[in-house]
DOLO-895145 format. One record per residue (C-alpha): residue number from 1; residue in one letter; x, y, z. Coordinates in pm, 1 decimal, padded with zeros to 6 digits. Example, Ala and Ser with C-alpha at 12.3 -4.5 7.8 and 13.67 -1.06 7.14 Angstrom:
dodo seq->1, type->a, xx->01230.0, yy->-00450.0, zz->00780.0
dodo seq->2, type->s, xx->01367.0, yy->-00106.0, zz->00714.0
END
This chain:
dodo seq->1, type->m, xx->-00289.2, yy->-15023.7, zz->19051.2
dodo seq->2, type->r, xx->-00281.8, yy->-15186.1, zz->18733.6
dodo seq->3, type->g, xx->-00682.4, yy->-15152.6, zz->18692.9
dodo seq->4, type->k, xx->-00668.8, yy->-14814.5, zz->18801.2
dodo seq->5, type->d, xx->-00435.0, yy->-14709.6, zz->18510.8
dodo seq->6, type->i, xx->-00657.2, yy->-14930.6, zz->18259.4
dodo seq->7, type->r, xx->-00968.9, yy->-14752.3, zz->18404.4
dodo seq->8, type->l, xx->-00825.5, yy->-14402.1, zz->18411.9
dodo seq->9, type->e, xx->-00760.9, yy->-14467.3, zz->18061.8
dodo seq->10, type->r, xx->-01142.6, yy->-14479.2, zz->18002.1
dodo seq->11, type->i, xx->-01204.1, yy->-14125.6, zz->18122.6
dodo seq->12, type->m, xx->-00897.5, yy->-13941.1, zz->17961.0
dodo seq->13, type->n, xx->-00763.2, yy->-13904.6, zz->17594.6
dodo seq->14, type->r, xx->-00532.0, yy->-14155.6, zz->17574.1
dodo seq->15, type->n, xx->-00292.9, yy->-13927.3, zz->17368.7
dodo seq->16, type->t, xx->-00302.6, yy->-13576.7, zz->17550.4
dodo seq->17, type->r, xx->-00384.8, yy->-13733.6, zz->17885.7
dodo seq->18, type->k, xx->-00618.6, yy->-13447.3, zz->17932.8
dodo seq->19, type->t, xx->-01000.3, yy->-13472.2, zz->17991.3
dodo seq->20, type->i, xx->-01338.4, yy->-13368.5, zz->17924.3
dodo seq->21, type->i, xx->-01623.2, yy->-13490.4, zz->18231.9
dodo seq->22, type->v, xx->-01940.5, yy->-13334.2, zz->18196.8
dodo seq->23, type->p, xx->-02140.6, yy->-13380.1, zz->18518.4
dodo seq->24, type->m, xx->-02527.1, yy->-13457.9, zz->18548.7
dodo seq->25, type->d, xx->-02524.7, yy->-13539.5, zz->18900.7
dodo seq->26, type->h, xx->-02753.5, yy->-13248.5, zz->18931.8
dodo seq->27, type->g, xx->-03082.1, yy->-13428.7, zz->18911.4
dodo seq->28, type->v, xx->-03002.8, yy->-13516.1, zz->19308.6
dodo seq->29, type->t, xx->-02928.5, yy->-13176.7, zz->19442.6
dodo seq->30, type->l, xx->-03197.4, yy->-12962.5, zz->19209.9
dodo seq->31, type->g, xx->-03434.3, yy->-13217.6, zz->19021.3
dodo seq->32, type->p, xx->-03495.1, yy->-13220.7, zz->18669.1
dodo seq->33, type->i, xx->-03360.2, yy->-12899.8, zz->18576.2
dodo seq->34, type->q, xx->-03293.0, yy->-12810.3, zz->18188.9
dodo seq->35, type->g, xx->-03088.8, yy->-13025.5, zz->17963.2
dodo seq->36, type->l, xx->-03128.7, yy->-13298.8, zz->18188.9
dodo seq->37, type->v, xx->-03486.1, yy->-13403.7, zz->18185.7
dodo seq->38, type->d, xx->-03398.8, yy->-13678.9, zz->17917.0
dodo seq->39, type->l, xx->-03085.5, yy->-13834.3, zz->18022.3
dodo seq->40, type->p, xx->-03027.5, yy->-14041.6, zz->17723.0
dodo seq->41, type->d, xx->-03044.5, yy->-13744.1, zz->17496.9
dodo seq->42, type->a, xx->-02826.1, yy->-13551.9, zz->17736.3
dodo seq->43, type->v, xx->-02530.6, yy->-13821.3, zz->17739.3
dodo seq->44, type->n, xx->-02554.0, yy->-13871.6, zz->17353.2
dodo seq->45, type->s, xx->-02531.5, yy->-13521.3, zz->17281.3
dodo seq->46, type->v, xx->-02230.6, yy->-13454.1, zz->17500.2
dodo seq->47, type->a, xx->-02095.2, yy->-13800.3, zz->17377.6
dodo seq->48, type->e, xx->-02130.3, yy->-13677.3, zz->17036.5
dodo seq->49, type->g, xx->-01940.7, yy->-13375.7, zz->17105.7
dodo seq->50, type->g, xx->-01648.0, yy->-13598.8, zz->17219.2
dodo seq->51, type->a, xx->-01682.6, yy->-13588.7, zz->17611.8
dodo seq->52, type->n, xx->-01424.8, yy->-13801.2, zz->17769.9
dodo seq->53, type->a, xx->-01692.0, yy->-13922.8, zz->18050.4
dodo seq->54, type->v, xx->-02025.5, yy->-13808.0, zz->18178.3
dodo seq->55, type->l, xx->-02043.3, yy->-13810.4, zz->18575.6
dodo seq->56, type->g, xx->-02334.4, yy->-13897.9, zz->18780.6
dodo seq->57, type->h, xx->-02538.1, yy->-14063.8, zz->19041.0
dodo seq->58, type->v, xx->-02671.8, yy->-14460.6, zz->19004.4
dodo seq->59, type->g, xx->-02984.8, yy->-14298.0, zz->18830.8
dodo seq->60, type->l, xx->-02752.1, yy->-14215.3, zz->18529.9
dodo seq->61, type->a, xx->-02665.7, yy->-14560.8, zz->18481.5
dodo seq->62, type->l, xx->-03012.8, yy->-14694.7, zz->18533.7
dodo seq->63, type->h, xx->-03195.6, yy->-14417.2, zz->18297.3
dodo seq->64, type->g, xx->-02957.1, yy->-14254.6, zz->18101.1
dodo seq->65, type->h, xx->-02762.6, yy->-14580.2, zz->17937.9
dodo seq->66, type->r, xx->-02764.0, yy->-14569.6, zz->17576.4
dodo seq->67, type->q, xx->-02719.3, yy->-14835.5, zz->17314.7
dodo seq->68, type->r, xx->-02588.6, yy->-14640.6, zz->17001.4
dodo seq->69, type->g, xx->-02350.4, yy->-14360.0, zz->16922.2
dodo seq->70, type->h, xx->-01994.3, yy->-14293.2, zz->17061.4
dodo seq->71, type->d, xx->-01856.4, yy->-14456.6, zz->17385.6
dodo seq->72, type->v, xx->-01787.4, yy->-14229.4, zz->17685.0
dodo seq->73, type->g, xx->-01712.7, yy->-14329.2, zz->18021.5
dodo seq->74, type->l, xx->-01905.5, yy->-14355.4, zz->18305.0
dodo seq->75, type->i, xx->-01819.6, yy->-14177.1, zz->18639.3
dodo seq->76, type->l, xx->-02087.2, yy->-14285.6, zz->18917.8
dodo seq->77, type->h, xx->-02077.7, yy->-14009.5, zz->19211.4
dodo seq->78, type->l, xx->-02145.0, yy->-14166.7, zz->19565.2
dodo seq->79, type->s, xx->-02232.7, yy->-13874.9, zz->19751.3
dodo seq->80, type->a, xx->-02492.8, yy->-13646.5, zz->19776.1
dodo seq->81, type->s, xx->-02733.0, yy->-13363.5, zz->19926.1
dodo seq->82, type->t, xx->-03001.7, yy->-13172.9, zz->19838.5
dodo seq->83, type->a, xx->-03062.0, yy->-12803.8, zz->19779.6
dodo seq->84, type->i, xx->-03365.4, yy->-12771.8, zz->20016.3
dodo seq->85, type->g, xx->-03193.2, yy->-13009.0, zz->20281.0
dodo seq->86, type->p, xx->-03074.2, yy->-12867.8, zz->20635.9
dodo seq->87, type->d, xx->-02735.2, yy->-12837.9, zz->20506.2
dodo seq->88, type->p, xx->-02700.6, yy->-12836.3, zz->20158.9
dodo seq->89, type->n, xx->-02273.8, yy->-12823.2, zz->20198.7
dodo seq->90, type->e, xx->-02301.0, yy->-13172.3, zz->20395.6
dodo seq->91, type->k, xx->-02256.3, yy->-13461.5, zz->20154.8
dodo seq->92, type->v, xx->-02339.4, yy->-13791.6, zz->20281.8
dodo seq->93, type->l, xx->-02276.3, yy->-14136.6, zz->20085.3
dodo seq->94, type->v, xx->-02559.0, yy->-14295.8, zz->19897.5
dodo seq->95, type->n, xx->-02354.0, yy->-14539.4, zz->19692.8
dodo seq->96, type->s, xx->-02067.9, yy->-14779.1, zz->19692.3
dodo seq->97, type->v, xx->-01735.3, yy->-14844.5, zz->19518.8
dodo seq->98, type->t, xx->-01854.2, yy->-15228.1, zz->19456.1
dodo seq->99, type->n, xx->-02164.5, yy->-15130.9, zz->19373.3
dodo seq->100, type->a, xx->-02040.6, yy->-14864.4, zz->19112.2
dodo seq->101, type->l, xx->-01827.0, yy->-15145.4, zz->18952.2
dodo seq->102, type->k, xx->-02127.6, yy->-15351.9, zz->18954.0
dodo seq->103, type->m, xx->-02313.7, yy->-15096.9, zz->18745.2
dodo seq->104, type->g, xx->-02047.7, yy->-15090.1, zz->18502.8
dodo seq->105, type->a, xx->-01801.3, yy->-14747.9, zz->18613.6
dodo seq->106, type->d, xx->-01511.6, yy->-14674.6, zz->18485.9
dodo seq->107, type->a, xx->-01434.5, yy->-14425.5, zz->18819.8
dodo seq->108, type->v, xx->-01621.7, yy->-14292.7, zz->19108.3
dodo seq->109, type->s, xx->-01656.3, yy->-13922.2, zz->19247.9
dodo seq->110, type->m, xx->-01690.9, yy->-13784.2, zz->19604.5
dodo seq->111, type->h, xx->-01793.4, yy->-13441.1, zz->19684.5
dodo seq->112, type->v, xx->-01624.6, yy->-13292.5, zz->19975.0
dodo seq->113, type->n, xx->-01674.7, yy->-12907.6, zz->20117.0
dodo seq->114, type->i, xx->-01363.7, yy->-12823.2, zz->20301.8
dodo seq->115, type->g, xx->-01462.7, yy->-12554.6, zz->20558.4
dodo seq->116, type->a, xx->-01838.5, yy->-12694.2, zz->20608.8
dodo seq->117, type->d, xx->-01928.2, yy->-12749.3, zz->20945.5
dodo seq->118, type->s, xx->-01946.5, yy->-13149.2, zz->20856.3
dodo seq->119, type->e, xx->-01649.2, yy->-13150.2, zz->20701.5
dodo seq->120, type->a, xx->-01489.6, yy->-13397.4, zz->20974.1
dodo seq->121, type->k, xx->-01771.9, yy->-13642.8, zz->20821.2
dodo seq->122, type->m, xx->-01682.0, yy->-13620.6, zz->20468.0
dodo seq->123, type->l, xx->-01311.4, yy->-13627.6, zz->20528.9
dodo seq->124, type->t, xx->-01365.0, yy->-13960.0, zz->20699.8
dodo seq->125, type->d, xx->-01595.3, yy->-14096.5, zz->20403.7
dodo seq->126, type->l, xx->-01305.4, yy->-13965.2, zz->20142.6
dodo seq->127, type->g, xx->-01082.8, yy->-14150.8, zz->20312.8
dodo seq->128, type->k, xx->-01246.5, yy->-14498.2, zz->20354.5
dodo seq->129, type->v, xx->-01351.9, yy->-14462.1, zz->19955.7
dodo seq->130, type->a, xx->-01014.1, yy->-14404.0, zz->19867.5
dodo seq->131, type->i, xx->-00883.0, yy->-14709.1, zz->20081.2
dodo seq->132, type->e, xx->-01165.3, yy->-14912.0, zz->19908.1
dodo seq->133, type->c, xx->-01061.0, yy->-14792.9, zz->19551.9
dodo seq->134, type->m, xx->-00733.4, yy->-14867.6, zz->19577.0
dodo seq->135, type->e, xx->-00829.5, yy->-15223.9, zz->19707.0
dodo seq->136, type->w, xx->-01045.1, yy->-15264.9, zz->19361.4
dodo seq->137, type->g, xx->-00821.7, yy->-15051.0, zz->19091.7
dodo seq->138, type->v, xx->-01076.4, yy->-14798.4, zz->19084.7
dodo seq->139, type->p, xx->-00997.7, yy->-14426.5, zz->18999.5
dodo seq->140, type->l, xx->-01132.4, yy->-14189.1, zz->19296.1
dodo seq->141, type->l, xx->-01218.8, yy->-13830.9, zz->19133.0
dodo seq->142, type->a, xx->-01261.1, yy->-13595.3, zz->19439.1
dodo seq->143, type->m, xx->-01463.6, yy->-13269.2, zz->19388.8
dodo seq->144, type->m, xx->-01306.1, yy->-13031.1, zz->19644.1
dodo seq->145, type->y, xx->-01454.6, yy->-12700.6, zz->19702.7
dodo seq->146, type->p, xx->-01389.6, yy->-12446.4, zz->19971.4
dodo seq->147, type->r, xx->-01727.3, yy->-12357.1, zz->20149.0
dodo seq->148, type->g, xx->-01836.8, yy->-12271.1, zz->20464.9
dodo seq->149, type->r, xx->-01890.3, yy->-12008.5, zz->20722.1
dodo seq->150, type->n, xx->-01547.2, yy->-11890.5, zz->20725.2
dodo seq->151, type->i, xx->-01490.8, yy->-11889.6, zz->20355.2
dodo seq->152, type->k, xx->-01518.9, yy->-11553.4, zz->20214.1
dodo seq->153, type->d, xx->-01422.1, yy->-11632.6, zz->19879.9
dodo seq->154, type->e, xx->-01423.5, yy->-11982.7, zz->19732.5
dodo seq->155, type->h, xx->-01197.6, yy->-11911.7, zz->19436.4
dodo seq->156, type->a, xx->-00899.2, yy->-11747.7, zz->19699.2
dodo seq->157, type->v, xx->-00566.1, yy->-11964.9, zz->19596.1
dodo seq->158, type->e, xx->-00480.4, yy->-12061.5, zz->19946.8
dodo seq->159, type->h, xx->-00836.4, yy->-12198.0, zz->19969.8
dodo seq->160, type->v, xx->-00836.7, yy->-12370.3, zz->19643.3
dodo seq->161, type->c, xx->-00480.7, yy->-12503.2, zz->19709.9
dodo seq->162, type->l, xx->-00581.4, yy->-12656.1, zz->20051.7
dodo seq->163, type->a, xx->-00888.5, yy->-12839.6, zz->19918.2
dodo seq->164, type->a, xx->-00693.7, yy->-12971.6, zz->19648.6
dodo seq->165, type->r, xx->-00389.1, yy->-13110.4, zz->19842.4
dodo seq->166, type->v, xx->-00646.3, yy->-13243.9, zz->20059.1
dodo seq->167, type->a, xx->-00780.3, yy->-13473.8, zz->19823.0
dodo seq->168, type->a, xx->-00441.3, yy->-13596.8, zz->19727.6
dodo seq->169, type->e, xx->-00317.6, yy->-13653.7, zz->20033.6
dodo seq->170, type->l, xx->-00597.1, yy->-13882.1, zz->20125.6
dodo seq->171, type->g, xx->-00580.5, yy->-14091.6, zz->19809.5
dodo seq->172, type->a, xx->-00783.2, yy->-13917.7, zz->19522.4
dodo seq->173, type->d, xx->-00643.2, yy->-14000.6, zz->19175.5
dodo seq->174, type->l, xx->-00801.0, yy->-13683.2, zz->19006.7
dodo seq->175, type->v, xx->-00916.9, yy->-13339.4, zz->19189.0
dodo seq->176, type->k, xx->-01208.7, yy->-13104.5, zz->19057.7
dodo seq->177, type->t, xx->-01216.9, yy->-12744.6, zz->19189.1
dodo seq->178, type->n, xx->-01232.5, yy->-12402.5, zz->19154.2
dodo seq->179, type->y, xx->-01062.3, yy->-12188.4, zz->18918.0
dodo seq->180, type->t, xx->-00861.1, yy->-11925.5, zz->19096.4
dodo seq->181, type->g, xx->-00933.0, yy->-11635.4, zz->18827.5
dodo seq->182, type->d, xx->-00585.1, yy->-11671.9, zz->18625.6
dodo seq->183, type->p, xx->-00339.5, yy->-11920.7, zz->18513.0
dodo seq->184, type->d, xx->-00062.4, yy->-11772.9, zz->18740.4
dodo seq->185, type->s, xx->-00266.7, yy->-11838.0, zz->19052.6
dodo seq->186, type->f, xx->-00403.0, yy->-12168.2, zz->18902.5
dodo seq->187, type->r, xx->-00056.4, yy->-12286.6, zz->18857.6
dodo seq->188, type->e, xx->-00052.5, yy->-12268.6, zz->19242.2
dodo seq->189, type->v, xx->-00298.0, yy->-12528.9, zz->19282.4
dodo seq->190, type->t, xx->-00134.9, yy->-12780.1, zz->19011.3
dodo seq->191, type->r, xx->00188.7, yy->-12724.1, zz->19155.5
dodo seq->192, type->g, xx->00057.3, yy->-12826.3, zz->19480.0
dodo seq->193, type->c, xx->-00115.0, yy->-13090.7, zz->19431.2
dodo seq->194, type->p, xx->00035.6, yy->-13431.6, zz->19286.0
dodo seq->195, type->v, xx->-00188.7, yy->-13552.6, zz->19111.1
dodo seq->196, type->p, xx->-00411.2, yy->-13421.1, zz->18791.2
dodo seq->197, type->v, xx->-00634.5, yy->-13117.9, zz->18862.7
dodo seq->198, type->v, xx->-00937.2, yy->-13055.8, zz->18632.9
dodo seq->199, type->v, xx->-01136.5, yy->-12720.4, zz->18679.5
dodo seq->200, type->a, xx->-01493.5, yy->-12696.9, zz->18747.4
dodo seq->201, type->g, xx->-01702.2, yy->-12488.6, zz->18489.9
dodo seq->202, type->g, xx->-01876.6, yy->-12283.7, zz->18731.5
dodo seq->203, type->s, xx->-02244.4, yy->-12153.7, zz->18693.8
dodo seq->204, type->k, xx->-02409.8, yy->-12126.2, zz->18334.8
dodo seq->205, type->t, xx->-02286.3, yy->-11836.0, zz->18151.5
dodo seq->206, type->d, xx->-02203.8, yy->-11720.5, zz->17783.4
dodo seq->207, type->d, xx->-01965.8, yy->-11872.7, zz->17565.2
dodo seq->208, type->l, xx->-01645.3, yy->-11662.1, zz->17574.7
dodo seq->209, type->t, xx->-01659.9, yy->-11647.1, zz->17954.8
dodo seq->210, type->t, xx->-01676.1, yy->-12027.8, zz->18016.2
dodo seq->211, type->l, xx->-01356.8, yy->-12068.6, zz->17731.3
dodo seq->212, type->e, xx->-01160.3, yy->-11842.5, zz->17879.8
dodo seq->213, type->l, xx->-01183.4, yy->-11986.2, zz->18208.6
dodo seq->214, type->i, xx->-01075.8, yy->-12302.5, zz->18040.1
dodo seq->215, type->e, xx->-00777.9, yy->-12163.7, zz->17813.6
dodo seq->216, type->g, xx->-00661.9, yy->-11997.0, zz->18175.2
dodo seq->217, type->s, xx->-00693.1, yy->-12315.0, zz->18336.3
dodo seq->218, type->m, xx->-00519.3, yy->-12504.1, zz->18092.5
dodo seq->219, type->e, xx->-00230.6, yy->-12259.6, zz->18119.1
dodo seq->220, type->g, xx->-00242.5, yy->-12280.6, zz->18454.9
dodo seq->221, type->g, xx->-00150.7, yy->-12663.2, zz->18463.1
dodo seq->222, type->a, xx->-00502.2, yy->-12808.8, zz->18442.5
dodo seq->223, type->a, xx->-00536.2, yy->-13206.6, zz->18341.3
dodo seq->224, type->g, xx->-00889.9, yy->-13085.0, zz->18172.0
dodo seq->225, type->l, xx->-01213.4, yy->-12965.7, zz->18292.6
dodo seq->226, type->s, xx->-01541.6, yy->-13095.8, zz->18423.0
dodo seq->227, type->i, xx->-01818.7, yy->-12886.2, zz->18271.4
dodo seq->228, type->g, xx->-02193.3, yy->-12936.2, zz->18359.8
dodo seq->229, type->r, xx->-02460.8, yy->-12666.1, zz->18286.7
dodo seq->230, type->n, xx->-02255.8, yy->-12466.0, zz->18062.6
dodo seq->231, type->a, xx->-02228.9, yy->-12785.8, zz->17849.3
dodo seq->232, type->f, xx->-02555.0, yy->-12975.9, zz->17882.4
dodo seq->233, type->q, xx->-02792.1, yy->-12641.9, zz->17878.9
dodo seq->234, type->h, xx->-02602.0, yy->-12499.3, zz->17560.1
dodo seq->235, type->a, xx->-02833.2, yy->-12481.9, zz->17254.7
dodo seq->236, type->n, xx->-02581.7, yy->-12696.8, zz->17111.1
dodo seq->237, type->p, xx->-02445.7, yy->-12929.6, zz->17360.5
dodo seq->238, type->a, xx->-02210.4, yy->-13129.2, zz->17131.0
dodo seq->239, type->a, xx->-02069.1, yy->-12814.4, zz->16922.2
dodo seq->240, type->f, xx->-01973.0, yy->-12642.9, zz->17243.0
dodo seq->241, type->v, xx->-01812.4, yy->-12988.6, zz->17396.4
dodo seq->242, type->r, xx->-01613.8, yy->-12990.1, zz->17060.8
dodo seq->243, type->a, xx->-01510.4, yy->-12633.2, zz->17137.3
dodo seq->244, type->c, xx->-01445.9, yy->-12700.1, zz->17450.8
dodo seq->245, type->a, xx->-01187.2, yy->-12995.7, zz->17330.1
dodo seq->246, type->k, xx->-01003.6, yy->-12763.5, zz->17078.3
dodo seq->247, type->i, xx->-00905.8, yy->-12573.4, zz->17393.1
dodo seq->248, type->v, xx->-00807.1, yy->-12889.4, zz->17588.8
dodo seq->249, type->h, xx->-00698.4, yy->-13175.8, zz->17368.3
dodo seq->250, type->d, xx->-00587.2, yy->-12917.6, zz->17065.0
dodo seq->251, type->g, xx->-00413.3, yy->-12615.0, zz->17241.4
dodo seq->252, type->l, xx->-00650.6, yy->-12364.7, zz->17034.6
dodo seq->253, type->s, xx->-00710.8, yy->-11974.9, zz->17221.2
dodo seq->254, type->a, xx->-01071.3, yy->-11944.8, zz->17366.8
dodo seq->255, type->s, xx->-01107.0, yy->-11648.3, zz->17077.8
dodo seq->256, type->e, xx->-01007.4, yy->-11845.8, zz->16814.1
dodo seq->257, type->v, xx->-01233.2, yy->-12149.6, zz->16894.7
dodo seq->258, type->n, xx->-01564.5, yy->-11892.9, zz->17007.8
dodo seq->259, type->e, xx->-01524.2, yy->-11742.2, zz->16641.8
dodo seq->260, type->m, xx->-01535.4, yy->-12093.7, zz->16519.4
dodo seq->261, type->l, xx->-01820.7, yy->-12176.0, zz->16729.1
dodo seq->262, type->k, xx->-02036.5, yy->-11856.8, zz->16624.2
dodo seq->263, type->g, xx->-01971.3, yy->-11956.2, zz->16272.8
dodo seq->264, type->g, xx->-02089.7, yy->-12275.6, zz->16294.7
dodo seq->265, type->m, xx->-01744.3, yy->-12405.9, zz->16206.0
dodo seq->266, type->i, xx->-01741.7, yy->-12684.2, zz->16469.8
END
């Protein structure tokens, strides 16, 4: 497992053991959305802001590789679906652990929707990939969301607790999941999951709302965050990632950081 330890250091802050991951896998799901039309520029912006890793499909390595600026970890995503497919909740394998290593990845990720009609297949794939990651010493980030016909609330603590625990039980090294709305309920998620949990940044919203989500999740025991559109679609992605880092790595409050961001002090 030494290989996993070394690679985990490339996608986390070595001092705080926390991480800021910026997912850029939206091109497969939604196409060339705002902020991701120019992949190298998007990566450079968040890397400048201090992101610990970027996450995306093979195209991120093929077309988003930069040869300048701050270093940033690379997580390659192994599963996908499109927004216009017959069942967008069904994620299928589109890449492999060995190919991700050949592409220079520091870690891999998979998306599983707990409660979806295709849950069984996605769990089968997650288990197989986790075993392959153990064989090659590659960290596995599992994106676990309660989504399906029987899920009334994707942020309900009992559903999020289950989703996170499933990932850990099947061999994931990190889990990304929804925020449950407050630090106390999110602490149930992190206490019930034996591997680090990072919170999903959610839909595009205003700065303070996102910063408060980050603050609450950190109070609830999160190991960091995975924030996409609120970072790369920001008017100043580098500044916003720096703002996130003030909460995740430095322990500042959302209100403090928001004032610094509005005043141009970050």
